C-alpha positions in Angstrom: 0.2 0.4 0.1 1.4 3.5 -0.5 -0.2 6.8 1.4 -0.7 10.7 0.6 2.5 10.8 1.6 4.1 8.4 -0.9 2.4 10.4 -3.8 3.2 14.2 -2.4 7.1 13.1 -2.9 6.6 11.8 -6.0 4.4 15.3 -7.0 8.1 17.2 -5.7 10.2 14.8 -7.7 8.1 14.8 -11.0 7.3 18.6 -10.7 10.5 19.3 -13.4 9.6 17.0 -15.4 5.7 16.7 -16.4 2.8 19.4 -16.8 0.3 20.7 -14.3 -2.1 19.9 -16.5 -5.7 22.1 -17.0 -9.3 21.1 -15.2 -11.5 21.9 -17.4 -15.4 22.5 -16.2 -18.6 21.3 -17.3 -22.6 21.0 -16.1 -23.9 18.4 -18.0 -27.5 19.0 -16.5 -28.8 19.5 -13.4 -26.9 19.0 -10.6 -23.9 17.5 -12.3 -21.0 19.1 -12.9 -17.6 17.3 -14.3 -14.2 18.9 -13.6 -11.9 16.8 -15.9 -8.4 16.7 -15.8 -6.8 16.5 -19.1 -3.6 14.8 -19.0 -4.0 14.2 -22.6 -1.9 17.5 -22.8 1.2 16.3 -21.2 4.4 16.1 -23.5 3.7 12.8 -24.8 -0.2 13.3 -24.8 -1.1 10.5 -21.9 -0.6 10.7 -17.6 1.7 7.8 -18.7 4.9 10.5 -17.9 4.1 10.9 -14.4 5.1 7.5 -13.5 7.5 7.0 -15.6 9.6 9.9 -14.4 8.5 9.0 -10.7 10.1 5.3 -11.4 13.0 6.6 -13.3 13.9 9.5 -11.0 14.8 6.3 -9.0 17.0 3.9 -10.4 20.1 2.4 -8.8 23.0 3.8 -9.6 25.0 2.4 -12.3 21.8 1.3 -14.2 22.6 0.4 -17.6 19.7 1.2 -19.0 15.4 0.0 -19.1 13.0 -2.3 -20.6 9.1 -1.2 -20.5 5.7 -3.2 -22.0 3.3 -1.7 -23.6 0.9 -0.8 -26.4 1.6 2.9 -26.7 1.5 5.6 -24.1 3.7 3.5 -21.2 6.1 2.9 -24.3 5.9 6.7 -25.4 6.6 8.1 -21.7 9.5 5.8 -20.8 11.3 6.6 -24.4 10.8 10.4 -23.6 12.0 9.9 -19.9 14.9 8.0 -20.8 16.2 10.5 -23.4 15.5 13.3 -20.9 17.5 11.4 -17.7 20.2 9.9 -20.6 19.3 6.4 -20.2 18.9 3.6 -23.1 15.3 2.3 -23.2 13.6 -1.3 -25.0 10.6 -1.2 -25.3 8.6 -4.3 -26.1 4.9 -3.4 -28.2 2.5 -5.5 -29.9 1.9 -6.3 -33.3 -1.4 -4.9 -33.8 -0.1 -0.7 -31.6 -1.4 1.8 -33.6 1.3 3.2 -35.4 1.7 6.6 -34.7 2.5 5.2 -31.2 5.0 3.3 -32.6 6.9 5.3 -34.5 7.1 7.7 -31.8 8.4 5.7 -29.3 11.3 5.2 -32.1 11.4 9.1 -32.4 12.6 9.1 -29.0 15.4 6.8 -29.7 14.2 3.7 -28.1 14.6 0.3 -29.2 11.0 -1.6 -30.4 10.8 -5.1 -30.6 7.5 -6.6 -31.8 5.7 -9.4 -30.4 1.9 -10.9 -30.9 -1.5 -9.0 -29.6 -1.8 -10.3 -26.2 -0.4 -8.3 -23.2 0.8 -11.2 -21.2 3.5 -11.6 -23.9 4.6 -8.9 -24.0 5.0 -9.0 -20.4 6.9 -12.0 -20.7 9.0 -10.8 -23.2 10.1 -7.7 -21.5 11.3 -10.0 -18.1 13.1 -12.1 -19.9 14.9 -9.1 -21.9 16.0 -7.7 -18.5 17.2 -10.8 -17.3 19.1 -11.6 -20.4 20.3 -7.9 -21.1 20.5 -6.7 -17.1 17.7 -3.6 -17.8 15.7 -2.3 -15.0 11.9 -3.2 -15.9 10.2 -0.1 -15.9 6.5 -1.7 -15.3 3.7 0.1 -16.9 1.2 -0.5 -13.5 2.2 -2.7 -11.0 5.0 -0.6 -9.0 4.5 1.3 -6.2 6.3 4.2 -7.6 4.2 3.7 -11.0 1.2 3.9 -8.8 2.4 6.7 -6.8 3.5 8.9 -9.7 0.1 8.5 -11.6 -1.6 9.3 -8.0 0.0 13.0 -8.4 -2.9 13.7 -11.4 -5.9 12.9 -9.1 -3.7 15.2 -6.3 -3.5 18.2 -8.5 -7.5 18.0 -9.6 -8.6 17.7 -5.9 -6.0 21.0 -5.3 -7.3 22.6 -8.3 -11.5 21.9 -8.2 -11.9 21.0 -4.2 -14.1 18.6 -2.7 -15.5 16.0 -4.8 -18.5 13.8 -5.0 -17.5 11.0 -7.0 -14.4 10.5 -9.4 -14.4 8.2 -12.6 -10.8 6.9 -13.9 -10.2 4.6 -16.3 -8.4 0.8 -15.8 -6.4 -1.5 -17.1 -3.9 -2.7 -14.9 -4.5 -0.7 -12.1 -1.5 1.3 -11.3 -3.5 4.8 -12.1 -6.6 3.6 -10.1 -4.6 3.0 -7.2 -2.6 5.9 -6.8 -5.3 8.1 -7.4 -7.7 6.1 -5.1 -5.3 6.4 -2.4 -4.9 10.3 -2.9 -9.0 10.7 -2.6 -9.5 8.2 0.8 -7.0 10.5 1.9 -8.9 14.0 1.1 -12.4 13.4 1.2 -14.9 10.3 0.6 -15.6 10.9 -2.9 -16.9 7.2 -4.7 -14.3 6.0 -6.5 -15.2 4.4 -9.7 -13.4 2.2 -12.4 -14.1 1.9 -15.9 -13.3 -1.1 -18.4 -14.3 -1.9 -21.7 -17.0 -4.5 -22.1 -15.0 -7.0 -23.1 -12.0 -6.5 -20.6 -13.8 -6.4 -17.2 -11.3 -8.0 -15.2 -11.4 -5.7 -12.6 -14.9 -5.7 -12.0 -14.9 -9.8 -12.3 -11.9 -9.5 -9.9 -13.4 -7.4 -6.8 -16.6 -9.5 -7.1 -14.5 -12.5 -6.9 -13.0 -10.9 -3.8 -9.5 -12.1 -5.9 -7.6 -11.3 -9.0 -9.2 -12.6 -11.9 -7.7 -13.1 -15.4 -9.9 -12.3 -18.2 -9.8 -13.4 -22.1 -7.7 -11.0 -24.6 -10.5 -8.6 -24.5 -11.4 -7.0 -28.5 -11.7 -3.0 -27.9 -10.7 0.1 -29.8 -9.4 1.2 -26.3 -5.8 -0.4 -26.4 -5.1 1.1 -23.7 -7.4 -0.5 -21.1 -6.4 -4.4 -22.9 -4.9 -5.9 -19.7 -6.2 -9.2 -18.4 -5.6 -9.3 -15.2 -5.4 -6.7 -12.4 -1.5 -6.0 -10.7 -0.6 -8.1 -8.2 1.4 -5.0 -6.2 -1.4 -2.6 -6.8 -4.6 -5.2 -6.2 -4.5 -4.7 -2.5 -5.6 -0.9 -3.2 -7.9 -1.0 -5.4 -10.0 -3.7 -3.4 -9.6 -1.5 -0.5 -10.4 1.8 -2.2 -12.5 1.4 -5.4 -15.8 1.5 -4.7 -17.3 -0.3 -7.8 -16.0 -1.0 -11.7 -18.8 0.1 -14.6 -18.0 -0.6 -18.0 -18.3 1.0 -21.3 -19.1 0.0 -25.0 -17.1 0.9 -27.9 -19.8 2.7 -29.4 -20.2 4.5 -25.8 -15.8 5.3 -25.8 -16.6 6.8 -29.4 -19.3 9.4 -28.2 -17.5 10.5 -25.4 -14.6 11.3 -28.3 -16.9 13.1 -30.1 -18.3 15.0 -27.4 -15.0 16.0 -26.1 -14.0 16.8 -30.1 -17.1 19.1 -30.3 -18.0 21.0 -26.5 -15.1 20.9 -24.7 -12.3 21.2 -27.9 -10.5 18.0 -26.5 -9.0 15.1 -28.6 -9.0 12.1 -26.9 -8.4 8.3 -28.1 -10.8 5.7 -26.8 -8.8 4.7 -23.7 -8.5 8.4 -22.6 -12.4 8.8 -23.1 -13.5 5.8 -20.7 -13.8 7.9 -18.0 -16.0 10.6 -19.7 -18.4 8.1 -21.2 -19.8 6.6 -17.4 -19.6 10.4 -16.4 -21.8 11.5 -19.1 -24.6 8.7 -18.7 -24.6 8.7 -15.1 -22.7 11.5 -13.6 -24.3 13.9 -10.9 -23.1 16.1 -8.1 -19.2 17.4 -8.4 -17.5 14.5 -10.9 -13.6 14.6 -11.1 -12.8 12.8 -14.4 -9.6 11.6 -15.6 -8.7 12.2 -19.4 -6.2 9.6 -19.6 -4.9 10.2 -23.1 -4.9 11.9 -26.8 -2.9 9.3 -28.7 -5.5 8.8 -31.6 -4.5 7.7 -35.1 -6.1 10.1 -37.9 -8.2 8.0 -39.3 -10.0 7.1 -36.3 -10.5 11.2 -35.2 -11.7 11.6 -38.8 -14.4 9.0 -37.8 -15.0 10.5 -34.8 -15.9 13.9 -36.1 -18.3 12.2 -39.0 -20.7 11.4 -35.9 -21.2 15.6 -35.0 -21.9 16.8 -31.7 -23.5 14.6 -28.6 -26.0 15.8 -26.3 -24.8 15.8 -22.5 -27.8 15.5 -20.6 -27.0 12.4 -18.7 -28.1 9.8 -19.9 -28.4 10.8 -23.5 -25.0 10.3 -25.3 -25.7 8.7 -28.2 -28.0 10.4 -29.9 -27.1 13.4 -32.1 -26.9 16.8 -31.5 -26.0 17.8 -34.5 -26.8 17.0 -38.4 
């Protein structure tokens, strides 16, 4: 378990390297107010930069380099941090990673190794490389320092927005929500709600079972939310601090992305819109919403734009407000 002091220490440590992203405010009907933490505006387009820097600023002395496994945003963050800190970086990525994300990783000077689409396959390959080449493994989620770094997003949100009634956060391996839930539980009594794809609800199933459950490989446009089992180290925090998990369909993700584009003027990738989708569906009171990333492929962005504006009355998302 981590605590608020761990997150505050991480905030001080990473402050020279990450942006303090803005909080956008929107009312969506009577009694519902959203406070949206725009992590898509980080230098690499996602919140992952927070955990990557917090972990990599504390590497053992004489570290020869690092290796990571990721479908894209963690890969970009580790590559970016490695370049800033002068560390060689190797990243294991899936064959179906969005081309734009792979290209962005290589542009930072990282070595990219491609494996199959399953998240477990790339995790095992990264572990093997770490052992064979004496590299430090930077987990995308299952690490105390990663969770502490990611939790700084929620710390900033509460500092800027004030007390919250609900907090919506995307869930994959669990590093982000465990860090954020630590902050929310220490600074108030907001309900913490995780959001997963409908076809990849391993955290929902795990909370129902009281233990970590592995789901089949999910089929979803949210490439950043395809981890099949909650992380072992962060699971105790998820179990203790997350109130419930809601799921979203790919269509709901697309609609939330269209709402963000037309109503907020914000570009979100599918994973980055997951928490927004559920907040728009059920939100009431003062709702914190983590917009986790905006690294979207041009073709998908064009498809989102074709949807047109979305109505934003809770429960009505999906009905076109325009042509």
